[in-house]
All heavy atoms as an XYZ file, in Angstrom:
885
protein
N     -14.212     -6.321     -5.353
C     -13.034     -5.972     -6.169
C     -11.806     -6.520     -5.310
O     -11.607     -6.148     -4.209
C     -12.881     -4.506     -6.413
C     -11.892     -4.170     -7.281
S     -11.607     -2.452     -7.472
C     -12.678     -1.987     -8.772
N     -11.030     -7.319     -5.993
C      -9.918     -7.952     -5.337
C      -8.549     -7.350     -5.673
O      -7.532     -7.962     -5.492
C      -9.817     -9.443     -5.788
C     -11.035    -10.253     -5.389
C     -12.013    -10.625     -6.235
C     -11.094    -10.672     -4.059
C     -13.062    -11.404     -5.880
C     -12.151    -11.434     -3.623
C     -13.204    -11.815     -4.556
O     -14.231    -12.510     -4.140
N      -8.579     -6.101     -6.114
C      -7.345     -5.540     -6.667
C      -6.230     -5.343     -5.467
O      -5.047     -5.572     -5.705
C      -7.606     -4.071     -7.304
C      -6.443     -3.605     -8.076
C      -8.040     -3.104     -6.265
C      -6.263     -4.233     -9.388
N      -6.738     -4.986     -4.261
C      -5.754     -4.833     -3.171
C      -5.117     -6.176     -2.756
O      -3.895     -6.255     -2.605
C      -6.386     -4.149     -1.925
C      -7.676     -4.730     -1.565
O      -8.174     -5.660     -2.262
O      -8.278     -4.322     -0.593
N      -5.911     -7.297     -2.737
C      -5.465     -8.538     -2.417
C      -4.492     -9.022     -3.534
O      -3.426     -9.689     -3.253
C      -6.611     -9.485     -2.270
C      -6.236    -10.915     -1.840
C      -5.517    -10.970     -0.540
C      -7.468    -11.785     -1.830
N      -4.829     -8.773     -4.754
C      -3.983     -9.246     -5.881
C      -2.604     -8.474     -5.832
O      -1.658     -9.222     -6.055
C      -4.753     -8.920     -7.220
C      -5.883     -9.959     -7.392
C      -3.722     -9.174     -8.410
C      -6.858     -9.500     -8.536
N      -2.640     -7.240     -5.630
C      -1.375     -6.499     -5.562
C      -0.519     -6.995     -4.337
O       0.725     -7.155     -4.490
C      -1.591     -4.976     -5.282
C      -1.852     -4.267     -6.686
C      -2.807     -3.360     -6.718
C      -1.061     -4.590     -7.781
C      -3.086     -2.682     -7.868
C      -1.329     -3.945     -8.969
C      -2.344     -2.988     -9.021
N      -1.120     -7.306     -3.233
C      -0.358     -7.804     -1.992
C       0.221     -9.170     -2.356
O       1.396     -9.436     -2.060
C      -1.332     -7.887     -0.825
C      -0.657     -8.378      0.473
C       0.414     -7.362      0.910
C      -1.705     -8.603      1.539
N      -0.551    -10.063     -2.969
C      -0.106    -11.435     -3.270
C       1.015    -11.306     -4.306
O       2.072    -11.984     -4.169
C      -1.194    -12.374     -3.667
C      -2.131    -12.605     -2.529
C      -0.682    -13.627     -4.304
C      -3.422    -13.347     -2.895
N       0.885    -10.529     -5.382
C       1.919    -10.407     -6.357
C       3.216     -9.841     -5.779
O       4.249    -10.314     -6.091
C       1.463     -9.528     -7.628
C       0.371    -10.331     -8.366
C       2.552     -9.167     -8.464
C      -0.352     -9.537     -9.401
N       3.026     -8.865     -4.821
C       4.277     -8.275     -4.210
C       4.954     -9.319     -3.406
O       6.152     -9.320     -3.411
N       4.137    -10.071     -2.595
C       4.873    -11.096     -1.788
C       5.576    -12.086     -2.640
O       6.677    -12.547     -2.382
C       3.782    -11.767     -0.856
C       4.288    -13.041     -0.271
C       3.300    -10.857      0.179
N       4.916    -12.529     -3.765
C       5.535    -13.515     -4.693
C       6.758    -12.944     -5.230
O       7.864    -13.662     -5.347
C       4.510    -13.968     -5.737
C       3.467    -14.849     -5.135
C       5.273    -14.744     -6.829
C       2.252    -15.093     -6.023
N       6.765    -11.693     -5.704
C       7.957    -11.030     -6.302
C       9.163    -10.939     -5.304
O      10.291    -11.214     -5.574
C       7.590     -9.700     -6.870
C       6.749     -9.742     -8.125
C       6.371     -8.294     -8.522
C       7.522    -10.366     -9.291
N       8.783    -10.491     -4.095
C       9.783    -10.472     -3.004
C      10.419    -11.753     -2.744
O      11.612    -11.903     -2.607
C       9.212     -9.725     -1.729
C      10.115     -9.921     -0.593
C       8.929     -8.253     -1.938
N       9.550    -12.764     -2.569
C      10.092    -14.104     -2.290
C      10.955    -14.662     -3.481
O      11.948    -15.438     -3.288
C       8.996    -15.017     -1.967
C       8.321    -14.804     -0.644
C       7.146    -15.736     -0.449
C       9.156    -14.891      0.557
N      10.569    -14.398     -4.720
C      11.377    -14.867     -5.918
C      12.689    -14.170     -5.988
O      13.679    -14.829     -6.288
C      10.492    -14.628     -7.156
C       9.382    -15.635     -7.382
S       8.393    -15.255     -8.859
C       9.509    -14.819    -10.077
N      12.742    -12.867     -5.813
C      13.948    -12.129     -6.095
C      14.890    -11.961     -4.843
O      16.057    -12.047     -5.003
C      13.566    -10.728     -6.630
C      13.019    -10.772     -7.950
C      11.733    -10.347     -8.202
C      13.871    -11.171     -9.088
C      11.262    -10.364     -9.538
C      13.339    -11.137    -10.383
C      12.024    -10.839    -10.538
N      14.316    -11.947     -3.699
C      15.194    -11.795     -2.454
C      15.399    -13.019     -1.707
O      16.502    -13.234     -1.177
C      14.649    -10.691     -1.519
C      14.571     -9.304     -2.150
C      13.410     -8.775     -2.649
C      15.742     -8.619     -2.371
C      13.442     -7.519     -3.227
C      15.787     -7.349     -2.955
C      14.586     -6.808     -3.377
N      14.456    -13.989     -1.727
C      14.555    -15.283     -1.145
C      15.010    -15.319      0.295
O      15.629    -16.348      0.721
C      15.545    -16.124     -1.993
C      15.020    -16.335     -3.388
C      15.934    -17.094     -4.217
C      15.467    -17.277     -5.616
N      16.348    -17.261     -6.642
N      14.731    -14.333      1.031
C      14.988    -14.282      2.448
C      13.819    -13.962      3.219
O      12.975    -13.137      2.825
C      16.122    -13.280      2.782
C      17.456    -13.658      2.089
C      18.515    -12.674      2.398
N      18.862    -12.648      3.812
C      19.570    -11.752      4.326
N      20.164    -10.781      3.608
N      19.750    -11.779      5.643
N      13.661    -14.488      4.410
C      12.528    -14.271      5.208
C      12.527    -12.795      5.708
O      11.436    -12.210      5.831
C      12.536    -15.232      6.492
C      11.366    -14.968      7.378
C      10.076    -15.317      7.001
C      11.567    -14.382      8.619
C       9.040    -15.125      7.827
C      10.461    -14.217      9.513
C       9.201    -14.579      9.118
N      13.655    -12.211      5.973
C      13.716    -10.853      6.353
C      13.192     -9.826      5.296
O      12.582     -8.914      5.561
C      15.169    -10.421      6.762
O      16.055    -10.592      5.639
N      13.413    -10.194      4.015
C      12.868     -9.427      2.931
C      11.370     -9.430      2.925
O      10.726     -8.429      2.707
C      13.416     -9.905      1.606
O      14.826     -9.760      1.548
N      10.827    -10.619      3.202
C       9.348    -10.769      3.283
C       8.830     -9.908      4.490
O       7.842     -9.184      4.281
C       8.980    -12.247      3.454
C       7.568    -12.412      3.853
C       6.496    -12.182      2.884
C       7.283    -12.830      5.103
C       5.237    -12.441      3.285
C       5.978    -13.088      5.504
C       4.946    -12.865      4.583
N       9.489     -9.955      5.561
C       9.048     -9.236      6.724
C       9.066     -7.667      6.492
O       8.210     -6.984      6.800
C       9.916     -9.569      7.978
C       9.664     -8.612      9.112
C       9.627    -11.095      8.363
N      10.244     -7.258      5.811
C      10.327     -5.846      5.555
C       9.278     -5.394      4.513
O       8.759     -4.322      4.652
C      11.755     -5.510      4.999
C      12.767     -5.338      6.175
C      13.728     -6.283      6.334
C      12.675     -4.186      6.971
C      14.655     -6.045      7.274
C      13.592     -4.032      7.985
C      14.613     -4.958      8.107
N       8.972     -6.243      3.526
C       7.964     -5.928      2.569
C       6.623     -5.751      3.170
O       5.894     -4.809      2.925
C       7.865     -7.006      1.453
C       6.769     -6.723      0.495
C       6.847     -5.838     -0.445
C       5.621     -7.604      0.580
C       5.776     -5.582     -1.383
C       4.596     -7.367     -0.238
C       4.677     -6.345     -1.252
N       6.242     -6.691      4.124
C       4.971     -6.572      4.799
C       4.868     -5.341      5.615
O       3.876     -4.672      5.677
C       4.632     -7.880      5.599
C       4.473     -9.051      4.787
S       3.093     -8.963      3.627
C       1.747     -8.822      4.683
N       5.889     -4.978      6.327
C       5.965     -3.742      7.124
C       5.874     -2.516      6.246
O       5.195     -1.616      6.540
C       7.185     -3.748      8.000
N       6.526     -2.483      5.110
C       6.508     -1.380      4.184
C       5.056     -1.199      3.685
O       4.526     -0.050      3.606
C       7.461     -1.594      3.052
C       8.862     -1.365      3.562
C       7.160     -0.620      1.895
C       9.958     -1.809      2.575
N       4.432     -2.254      3.320
C       3.066     -2.246      2.784
C       2.106     -1.659      3.817
O       1.283     -0.805      3.633
C       2.531     -3.605      2.312
C       1.110     -3.594      2.093
C       3.322     -4.004      1.034
N       2.285     -2.201      5.138
C       1.361     -1.728      6.224
C       1.591     -0.266      6.433
O       0.673      0.484      6.670
C       1.542     -2.620      7.427
C       0.412     -2.311      8.453
O      -0.687     -2.461      7.972
O       0.765     -2.020      9.583
N       2.867      0.125      6.516
C       3.144      1.580      6.835
C       2.602      2.462      5.716
O       2.017      3.518      5.952
C       4.617      1.786      7.080
C       5.103      1.077      8.389
C       4.998      3.237      7.050
C       6.587      0.947      8.575
N       2.771      2.048      4.453
C       2.258      2.803      3.306
C       0.753      2.969      3.382
O       0.274      4.037      3.200
C       2.654      1.989      1.999
C       2.073      2.542      0.768
C       2.601      3.650      0.165
C       1.015      1.840      0.189
C       2.073      4.130     -1.057
C       0.505      2.401     -1.021
C       0.980      3.505     -1.588
N       0.106      1.857      3.687
C      -1.400      1.931      3.774
C      -1.840      2.898      4.927
O      -2.786      3.658      4.794
C      -1.947      0.549      3.996
C      -1.907     -0.354      2.742
C      -2.380     -1.794      3.092
C      -2.624      0.232      1.553
N      -1.123      2.752      6.057
C      -1.515      3.636      7.180
C      -1.251      5.093      6.904
O      -1.985      5.955      7.318
C      -0.717      3.170      8.406
C      -1.352      1.841      8.950
C      -0.550      1.341     10.134
N      -0.929     -0.003     10.475
C      -1.905     -0.351     11.398
N      -2.556      0.609     11.969
N      -2.194     -1.589     11.662
N      -0.198      5.389      6.162
C       0.086      6.809      5.790
C      -0.986      7.353      4.889
O      -1.454      8.456      5.157
C       1.467      6.910      5.141
C       2.615      6.755      6.233
C       1.615      8.323      4.457
C       3.944      6.656      5.683
N      -1.384      6.560      3.961
C      -2.546      7.010      3.023
C      -3.839      7.073      3.788
O      -4.621      8.016      3.536
C      -2.615      6.102      1.823
C      -1.800      6.584      0.701
C      -0.607      5.918      0.412
C      -2.164      7.601     -0.097
C       0.194      6.271     -0.664
C      -1.383      8.072     -1.187
C      -0.175      7.425     -1.406
N      -4.113      6.219      4.828
C      -5.292      6.399      5.621
C      -5.205      7.664      6.410
O      -6.233      8.358      6.561
C      -5.388      5.144      6.597
N      -4.120      8.063      6.946
C      -3.912      9.308      7.672
C      -4.235     10.485      6.702
O      -4.965     11.402      7.054
C      -2.515      9.427      8.277
C      -2.293     10.726      8.969
C      -2.796     10.951     10.203
C      -1.632     11.751      8.256
C      -2.486     12.192     10.819
C      -1.413     13.007      8.805
C      -1.848     13.195     10.159
N      -3.601     10.338      5.521
C      -3.895     11.505      4.527
C      -5.333     11.589      4.222
O      -5.960     12.640      4.187
C      -3.006     11.277      3.280
C      -1.452     11.456      3.610
C      -3.453     12.164      2.123
C      -0.607     11.012      2.512
N      -5.985     10.402      3.990
C      -7.392     10.406      3.615
C      -8.225     11.066      4.711
O      -9.184     11.849      4.474
C      -7.914      8.980      3.460
C      -9.367      8.871      3.215
C      -9.822      7.379      3.209
C      -9.927      6.959      4.641
N     -10.594      5.735      4.850
N      -7.959     10.763      5.985
C      -8.668     11.305      7.126
C      -8.443     12.779      7.420
O      -9.207     13.392      8.050
C      -8.495     10.459      8.335
C      -9.030      9.022      8.196
O      -9.933      8.803      7.468
N      -8.387      8.040      8.788
N      -7.296     13.226      7.002
C      -6.887     14.594      7.386
C      -6.629     15.611      6.264
O      -6.226     16.686      6.467
C      -5.574     14.523      8.203
C      -5.838     13.862      9.574
O      -6.576     14.295     10.344
N      -5.059     12.794      9.743
N      -7.024     15.186      5.085
C      -6.896     16.136      3.961
C      -8.240     16.853      3.686
O      -9.281     16.363      4.029
C      -6.527     15.285      2.603
C      -6.048     16.247      1.571
C      -7.681     14.475      2.171
C      -5.316     15.570      0.458
N      -8.083     18.109      3.234
C      -9.360     18.811      3.071
C     -10.000     18.610      1.640
O     -11.035     19.222      1.402
N      -9.381     17.848      0.848
C      -9.952     17.592     -0.432
C     -10.832     16.329     -0.516
O     -10.242     15.255     -0.363
C      -8.847     17.500     -1.554
C      -7.825     18.657     -1.561
C      -6.604     18.317     -2.376
C      -8.492     19.892     -2.011
N     -12.058     16.539     -0.674
C     -12.979     15.408     -0.629
C     -12.793     14.407     -1.738
O     -12.901     13.191     -1.569
C     -14.442     15.907     -0.640
C     -14.813     16.602      0.688
O     -14.164     16.347      1.738
O     -15.678     17.445      0.643
N     -12.458     14.846     -2.952
C     -12.258     14.011     -4.054
C     -11.084     13.071     -3.844
O     -11.163     11.903     -4.140
C     -12.091     14.797     -5.335
C     -13.340     15.562     -5.788
O     -14.408     15.149     -5.335
O     -13.239     16.581     -6.434
N      -9.948     13.676     -3.344
C      -8.839     12.828     -3.119
C      -9.110     11.871     -2.025
O      -8.676     10.657     -2.073
C      -7.572     13.728     -2.739
C      -6.358     12.885     -2.391
C      -7.241     14.634     -3.880
N      -9.726     12.322     -0.963
C     -10.051     11.398      0.229
C     -10.962     10.246     -0.310
O     -10.756      9.092      0.121
C     -10.747     12.113      1.310
N     -11.871     10.547     -1.280
C     -12.810      9.554     -1.737
C     -11.995      8.475     -2.597
O     -12.256      7.229     -2.374
C     -13.862     10.124     -2.656
C     -14.683      9.146     -3.350
C     -15.733      8.438     -2.632
C     -14.491      8.873     -4.709
C     -16.458      7.457     -3.322
C     -15.326      7.965     -5.429
C     -16.255      7.286     -4.672
O     -17.011      6.319     -5.286
N     -11.125      8.862     -3.373
C     -10.312      7.976     -4.254
C      -9.446      7.108     -3.349
O      -9.385      5.904     -3.505
C      -9.467      8.735     -5.281
C      -8.445      7.923     -5.907
C     -10.372      9.395     -6.325
N      -8.717      7.726     -2.342
C      -7.969      6.969     -1.443
C      -8.823      5.933     -0.702
O      -8.452      4.765     -0.499
C      -7.155      7.884     -0.482
C      -6.080      8.638     -1.303
C      -6.465      7.012      0.581
C      -5.409      9.671     -0.406
N      -9.949      6.319     -0.201
C     -10.804      5.452      0.507
C     -11.423      4.411     -0.269
O     -11.682      3.299      0.266
N     -11.637      4.625     -1.538
C     -12.285      3.610     -2.388
C     -11.236      2.538     -2.816
O     -11.588      1.395     -2.893
C     -12.795      4.299     -3.685
C     -13.494      3.363     -4.547
C     -14.135      4.051     -5.670
C     -14.905      2.991     -6.634
N     -15.491      3.610     -7.716
N     -10.014      2.942     -3.126
C      -9.088      2.030     -3.668
C      -7.980      1.453     -2.791
O      -7.338      0.473     -3.025
C      -8.278      2.616     -4.874
C      -9.344      2.885     -5.983
C      -9.715      4.200     -6.358
C      -9.846      1.831     -6.750
C     -10.582      4.413     -7.447
C     -10.767      2.001     -7.760
C     -11.181      3.358     -8.059
O     -12.000      3.632     -9.131
N      -7.716      2.065     -1.620
C      -6.803      1.635     -0.658
C      -7.362      1.283      0.697
O      -8.044      2.110      1.331
C      -5.712      2.700     -0.449
C      -4.834      3.003     -1.671
C      -3.930      4.133     -1.372
C      -4.000      1.767     -2.063
N      -7.173      0.100      1.207
C      -7.580     -0.221      2.540
C      -6.663      0.587      3.544
O      -5.644      1.116      3.232
C      -7.366     -1.645      2.669
C      -6.356     -2.058      1.666
C      -6.496     -1.055      0.544
N      -7.107      0.603      4.791
C      -6.378      1.392      5.756
C      -5.202      0.693      6.361
O      -4.295      1.304      6.913
C      -7.342      1.863      6.931
C      -8.319      2.852      6.470
C      -8.996      3.629      7.557
O      -8.552      3.517      8.745
O      -9.931      4.372      7.292
N      -5.151     -0.654      6.281
C      -4.045     -1.449      6.784
C      -4.134     -2.840      6.252
O      -5.138     -3.214      5.647
C      -4.022     -1.433      8.382
O      -5.091     -2.172      8.824
N      -3.131     -3.618      6.633
C      -3.178     -5.111      6.244
C      -4.286     -5.736      7.039
O      -4.928     -6.658      6.459
C      -1.772     -5.704      6.455
C      -1.851     -7.246      6.226
C      -0.771     -5.100      5.639
N      -4.569     -5.281      8.232
C      -5.704     -5.894      9.023
C      -6.944     -5.698      8.208
O      -7.836     -6.596      8.278
C      -5.756     -5.238     10.363
C      -4.931     -5.857     11.439
C      -4.732     -5.264     12.601
C      -4.317     -7.104     11.190
C      -3.910     -5.796     13.539
C      -3.504     -7.642     12.223
C      -3.309     -6.992     13.348
N      -7.192     -4.550      7.592
C      -8.410     -4.323      6.815
C      -8.579     -5.303      5.660
O      -9.578     -5.795      5.266
C      -8.491     -2.899      6.306
C      -8.907     -1.944      7.367
O      -9.328     -2.362      8.488
O      -8.787     -0.731      7.168
N      -7.344     -5.591      5.022
C      -7.371     -6.549      3.885
C      -7.759     -7.891      4.489
O      -8.550     -8.634      3.815
C      -6.021     -6.615      3.238
C      -5.786     -5.241      2.516
C      -5.986     -7.742      2.173
C      -4.293     -5.208      1.937
N      -7.251     -8.286      5.577
C      -7.582     -9.573      6.233
C      -9.055     -9.661      6.553
O      -9.756    -10.619      6.243
C      -6.679     -9.855      7.413
C      -5.205    -10.066      7.051
C      -7.208    -11.009      8.183
C      -4.243    -10.040      8.153
N      -9.524     -8.580      7.172
C     -10.956     -8.526      7.558
C     -11.792     -8.630      6.325
O     -12.884     -9.287      6.336
C     -11.332     -7.250      8.303
C     -10.773     -7.350      9.732
O     -10.629     -8.433     10.294
O     -10.629     -6.269     10.315
N     -11.443     -7.922      5.246
C     -12.331     -7.818      4.030
C     -12.493     -9.213      3.338
O     -13.574     -9.439      2.907
C     -11.649     -6.843      3.056
C     -12.483     -6.569      1.808
C     -11.714     -5.526      0.928
C     -12.526     -5.213     -0.250
N     -11.767     -4.213     -1.104
N     -11.400     -9.960      3.325
C     -11.526    -11.216      2.620
C     -11.681    -12.466      3.504
O     -11.878    -13.535      2.907
C     -10.269    -11.379      1.698
C     -10.233    -10.339      0.705
C      -9.232     -9.319      0.746
C     -11.140    -10.239     -0.322
C      -9.227     -8.256     -0.164
C     -11.114     -9.269     -1.313
C     -10.144     -8.239     -1.197
O     -10.119     -7.244     -2.152
N     -11.605    -12.358      4.769
C     -11.834    -13.520      5.635
C     -12.868    -13.215      6.743
O     -12.947    -13.973      7.669
C     -10.524    -14.005      6.327
O     -10.005    -12.927      7.140
C      -9.505    -14.408      5.307
N     -13.622    -12.121      6.525
C     -14.629    -11.821      7.546
C     -15.655    -12.918      7.753
O     -16.263    -13.063      8.781
N     -16.023    -13.687      6.720
C     -17.006    -14.746      6.920
C     -16.441    -15.979      7.613
O     -17.244    -16.903      8.012
C     -17.561    -15.063      5.538
O     -16.577    -15.585      4.658
N     -15.158    -16.080      7.747
C     -14.563    -17.218      8.392
C     -13.754    -16.676      9.562
O     -12.516    -16.419      9.504
C     -13.636    -17.990      7.426
C     -13.057    -19.343      8.066
C     -14.334    -18.354      6.080
N     -14.364    -16.531     10.758
C     -13.723    -15.815     11.765
C     -12.372    -16.549     12.301
O     -11.484    -15.814     12.656
C     -14.747    -15.911     12.986
C     -15.959    -16.257     12.294
C     -15.768    -16.946     11.045
N     -12.301    -17.824     12.365
C     -11.037    -18.473     12.780
C      -9.876    -18.224     11.890
O      -8.792    -17.974     12.342
C     -11.365    -20.004     13.031
C     -10.143    -20.666     13.805
C     -11.512    -20.765     11.700
C     -10.023    -20.288     15.180
N     -10.180    -18.223     10.604
C      -9.128    -17.839      9.580
C      -8.705    -16.416      9.749
O      -7.415    -16.128      9.701
C      -9.623    -18.177      8.154
C      -8.641    -17.809      7.014
C      -7.372    -18.787      7.220
C      -9.253    -18.038      5.698
N      -9.611    -15.521      9.999
C      -9.270    -14.160     10.237
C      -8.416    -13.991     11.452
O      -7.420    -13.275     11.350
C     -10.555    -13.390     10.424
S     -10.384    -11.602     10.572
N      -8.699    -14.622     12.490
C      -7.946    -14.596     13.762
C      -6.551    -15.151     13.488
O      -5.516    -14.622     13.966
C      -8.649    -15.315     14.905
C      -9.869    -14.595     15.330
C      -7.721    -15.523     16.137
C     -10.795    -15.360     16.269
N      -6.444    -16.266     12.818
C      -5.084    -16.904     12.579
C      -4.264    -16.047     11.684
O      -3.049    -15.848     11.965
C      -5.308    -18.276     11.883
C      -5.934    -19.312     12.838
C      -4.006    -18.794     11.413
C      -6.347    -20.592     12.210
N      -4.804    -15.454     10.598
C      -4.040    -14.555      9.794
C      -3.631    -13.238     10.535
O      -2.518    -12.745     10.339
C      -4.869    -14.149      8.548
C      -4.973    -15.336      7.485
C      -5.938    -14.852      6.375
C      -3.667    -15.755      6.988
N      -4.521    -12.746     11.329
C      -4.111    -11.510     12.098
C      -2.965    -11.829     13.073
O      -2.017    -11.084     13.252
C      -5.312    -11.027     12.865
C      -6.280    -10.269     12.012
C      -7.450     -9.602     12.915
C      -8.258     -8.829     11.959
N      -9.398     -8.204     12.745
N      -2.985    -13.012     13.735
C      -1.934    -13.363     14.615
C      -0.562    -13.647     13.881
O       0.504    -13.305     14.324
C      -2.319    -14.603     15.451
C      -2.996    -14.181     16.681
C      -4.300    -14.304     16.995
C      -2.391    -13.593     17.848
N      -4.557    -13.799     18.174
C      -3.537    -13.343     18.740
C      -1.083    -13.152     18.185
C      -3.311    -12.757     20.035
C      -0.912    -12.609     19.426
C      -1.947    -12.321     20.350
N      -0.684    -14.201     12.599
C       0.476    -14.405     11.833
C       1.006    -12.953     11.461
O       2.285    -12.840     11.476
C       0.118    -15.104     10.530
S      -0.201    -16.876     10.831
N       0.156    -12.036     11.177
C       0.708    -10.661     10.844
C       1.296    -10.057     12.034
O       2.353     -9.335     11.862
C      -0.448     -9.832     10.283
C      -0.036     -8.504      9.801
C       0.857     -8.301      8.673
C      -0.300     -7.364     10.568
C       1.312     -7.096      8.290
C       0.128     -6.134     10.202
C       0.977     -5.983      9.043
N       0.769    -10.195     13.140
C       1.299     -9.651     14.414
C       2.717    -10.303     14.677
O       3.688     -9.588     15.031
C       0.466     -9.937     15.657
C       1.163     -9.624     17.021
C      -0.829     -9.019     15.498
N       2.863    -11.574     14.381
C       4.173    -12.248     14.564
C       5.158    -11.691     13.477
O       6.363    -11.439     13.857
C       3.991    -13.769     14.405
C       3.325    -14.299     15.686
C       5.332    -14.494     14.281
C       2.803    -15.673     15.455
N       4.729    -11.459     12.283
C       5.622    -10.922     11.249
C       6.010     -9.507     11.633
O       7.278     -9.140     11.526
C       4.865    -10.856      9.919
C       4.710    -12.270      9.316
C       5.593     -9.910      8.882
C       3.742    -12.362      8.130
N       5.169     -8.700     12.231
C       5.455     -7.364     12.697
C       6.426     -7.400     13.892
O       7.286     -6.503     14.066
C       4.210     -6.533     12.987
C       3.413     -6.197     11.727
S       4.395     -5.410     10.410
C       4.462     -3.723     11.009
N       6.332     -8.442     14.758
C       7.219     -8.615     15.868
C       8.595     -8.907     15.292
O       9.598     -8.369     15.851
C       6.802     -9.730     16.720
O       5.530     -9.426     17.263
N       8.716     -9.769     14.272
C      10.026     -9.942     13.640
C      10.604     -8.656     13.066
O      11.748     -8.370     13.168
C       9.933    -10.996     12.504
C       9.884    -12.458     12.959
C       8.837    -13.237     12.631
C      10.842    -12.945     13.787
C       8.811    -14.597     13.066
C      10.928    -14.269     14.178
C       9.762    -15.051     13.828
N       9.699     -7.882     12.415
C      10.206     -6.558     11.919
C      10.720     -5.679     13.067
O      11.766     -5.043     12.896
C       8.998     -5.827     11.265
C       9.294     -4.476     10.773
C      10.136     -4.195      9.721
C       8.737     -3.392     11.460
C      10.421     -2.927      9.338
C       8.958     -2.121     11.061
C       9.890     -1.888      9.934
N      10.068     -5.655     14.192
C      10.595     -4.851     15.387
C      11.917     -5.412     15.785
O      12.824     -4.580     16.048
C       9.572     -4.982     16.471
C       9.906     -4.188     17.725
C      10.003     -2.680     17.351
C       8.821     -4.373     18.755
N      12.084     -6.712     15.792
C      13.436     -7.282     16.153
C      14.445     -6.876     15.201
O      15.538     -6.486     15.605
C      13.329     -8.847     16.293
C      14.653     -9.448     16.481
C      12.445     -9.166     17.538
N      14.144     -6.996     13.823
C      15.096     -6.573     12.869
C      15.515     -5.122     12.989
O      16.635     -4.725     12.886
C      14.569     -6.832     11.421
C      14.509     -8.294     11.094
C      13.478     -8.747     10.310
C      15.448     -9.225     11.473
C      13.315    -10.078      9.925
C      15.361    -10.576     11.143
C      14.277    -10.948     10.360
O      14.199    -12.295     10.042
N      14.578     -4.292     13.237
C      14.820     -2.783     13.394
C      15.671     -2.561     14.610
O      16.539     -1.701     14.600
C      13.414     -2.023     13.379
C      12.799     -2.147     12.062
C      13.659     -0.578     13.830
C      13.572     -1.508     10.943
N      15.413     -3.254     15.693
C      16.217     -3.063     16.931
C      17.598     -3.452     16.678
O      18.515     -2.773     17.136
C      15.539     -3.815     18.060
C      14.275     -3.065     18.504
C      16.441     -3.879     19.305
C      13.423     -3.867     19.507
N      17.791     -4.649     15.971
C      19.138     -5.063     15.664
C      19.913     -4.068     14.785
O      21.104     -3.791     15.040
C      19.104     -6.425     14.876
C      18.905     -7.552     15.830
C      18.916     -8.863     14.986
C      18.669    -10.100     15.803
N      18.748    -11.244     14.942
N      19.200     -3.559     13.834
C      19.902     -2.534     12.949
C      20.221     -1.246     13.785
O      21.275     -0.757     13.643
C      18.893     -2.140     11.777
C      18.846     -3.338     10.809
C      19.380     -0.904     10.979
C      17.746     -3.240      9.709
N      19.385     -0.906     14.619
C      19.635      0.308     15.442
C      20.753      0.099     16.416
O      21.679      0.961     16.541
C      18.354      0.691     16.307
C      18.506      1.891     17.148
C      18.578      3.163     16.495
C      18.606      1.787     18.461
C      18.719      4.185     17.307
C      18.800      2.899     19.322
C      18.799      4.172     18.655
N      20.878     -1.103     17.027
C      21.948     -1.365     17.973
C      23.341     -1.522     17.273
O      24.329     -0.940     17.709
C      21.714     -2.655     18.750
C      20.548     -2.406     19.732
C      22.873     -3.170     19.460
C      19.963     -3.573     20.446
N      23.330     -2.100     16.034
C      24.560     -2.284     15.346
C      24.964     -1.128     14.445
O      25.941     -1.160     13.691
C      24.501     -3.543     14.561
C      24.446     -4.808     15.347
N      23.287     -5.610     15.370
C      25.351     -5.308     16.289
C      23.496     -6.578     16.191
N      24.716     -6.455     16.822
N      24.168     -0.083     14.514
C      24.366      1.149     13.660
C      25.676      1.745     14.115
O      25.879      2.029     15.329
C      23.234      2.101     13.696
C      23.399      3.252     12.892
C      22.092      4.108     13.079
C      22.542      5.513     13.225
N      21.434      6.425     13.435
N      26.592      2.034     13.160
C      27.775      2.737     13.558
C      27.609      4.185     13.648
O      26.848      4.772     12.945
C      28.916      2.462     12.522
C      29.186      0.947     12.463
C      30.348      0.711     11.531
C      30.495     -0.825     11.450
N      31.760     -1.288     11.513
N      28.347      4.838     14.562
C      28.299      6.299     14.704
C      28.899      6.945     13.504
O      29.939      6.541     13.008
C      28.901      6.711     15.938
C      28.189      6.208     17.167
C      28.820      6.711     18.506
C      28.039      6.100     19.660
N      28.598      6.566     20.863
N      28.316      8.013     13.091
C      28.871      8.766     11.886
C      29.847      9.769     12.388
O      29.800     10.442     13.325
C      27.694      9.502     11.213
C      26.751      8.514     10.580
C      28.238     10.384     10.142
C      25.513      9.083      9.921
């Protein structure tokens, strides 16, 4: 089932079409990864088995899981995409640090 990959690709395309900035793409990827990790935490720590099953069935645990799921048979592509994602997250960290440093005191 390619639903997670389809949603990720459609989201990236929409962000690139409407915002047209690299920083918007970086923030989108970080938001998706954080969202998936929060749901993975909920899945692992919730006492409701039905909810945990639904979350586990339809949502991967992170962007790395999406990369592994669809490029597992091609190890070099998997490694390249993972490093690209690490670079994107590094840009996210730089953007967040810049925002934190330039934040005005209330």
